[in-house]
C-alpha positions as CSV (number, residue, x, y, z in Angstrom):
1,M,-17.3,22.0,-18.3
2,L,-17.5,21.9,-14.5
3,H,-18.1,18.1,-14.6
4,K,-15.0,17.5,-16.7
5,L,-13.0,19.6,-14.3
6,K,-14.2,17.6,-11.3
7,T,-13.4,14.4,-13.1
8,I,-9.9,15.6,-14.0
9,V,-9.2,16.7,-10.4
10,F,-10.5,13.4,-9.1
11,I,-8.2,11.4,-11.4
12,I,-5.2,13.5,-10.6
13,L,-5.8,13.1,-6.9
14,I,-6.1,9.3,-7.3
15,I,-3.0,9.0,-9.4
16,S,-0.9,11.3,-7.3
17,S,-1.5,9.6,-4.0
18,Y,1.6,8.3,-2.4
19,S,2.4,5.4,-0.2
20,T,0.5,5.6,3.1
21,Y,1.4,4.0,6.4
22,S,-1.8,2.6,7.8
23,Q,-0.6,0.5,10.7
24,C,-2.2,1.1,14.1
25,A,0.2,2.0,16.9
26,M,-0.1,-1.4,18.5
27,C,0.6,-3.3,15.3
28,R,3.6,-1.0,14.6
29,A,5.0,-1.5,18.1
30,A,4.6,-5.3,17.9
31,L,6.2,-5.6,14.5
32,E,9.1,-3.1,15.1
33,S,10.0,-4.6,18.4
34,D,11.5,-7.6,16.6
35,G,13.5,-5.4,14.3
36,N,12.2,-7.2,11.2
37,Q,11.4,-4.3,8.9
38,T,10.5,-6.7,6.0
39,Q,7.7,-8.2,8.0
40,A,6.4,-4.8,9.1
41,Q,6.4,-3.5,5.5
42,A,4.5,-6.6,4.4
43,V,1.8,-6.1,7.0
44,N,1.5,-2.5,6.1
45,D,1.1,-3.4,2.4
46,G,-1.6,-5.9,3.3
47,I,-3.5,-3.3,5.3
48,V,-3.3,-0.8,2.4
49,Y,-4.5,-3.5,0.0
50,L,-7.4,-4.4,2.2
51,M,-8.3,-0.7,2.6
52,V,-8.3,0.0,-1.2
53,I,-10.6,-2.8,-2.3
54,P,-13.9,-1.2,-0.9
55,Y,-13.0,2.1,-2.6
56,I,-12.5,0.4,-6.0
57,L,-15.8,-1.4,-5.6
58,V,-17.7,1.8,-4.7
59,A,-16.0,3.7,-7.6
60,G,-17.0,0.9,-10.0
61,L,-20.6,1.0,-8.8
62,A,-20.7,4.8,-9.0
63,F,-19.3,4.6,-12.6
64,A,-21.9,2.0,-13.6
65,V,-24.7,4.1,-12.1
66,Y,-23.3,7.2,-14.0
67,K,-23.2,5.3,-17.3
68,I,-26.8,4.0,-16.8
69,K,-28.1,7.5,-15.9
70,S,-26.2,9.2,-18.8
71,N,-27.7,6.8,-21.4
72,K,-31.3,7.7,-20.5
């Protein structure tokens, strides 16, 4: 029961995450000084994209290990 609860809470936290702003202060200052908000948003989206990929890979690996361990 506790394992199912942990899984449900984890899924809810992943799904309910909202857009994050992950630009460093120097990147933000350099991009906003030109006044081009579209370019700043594109850089921010790229940073978030690059940040998410390792988490997806680790989650996939953890899930594979879990499936292998649960079948034994």
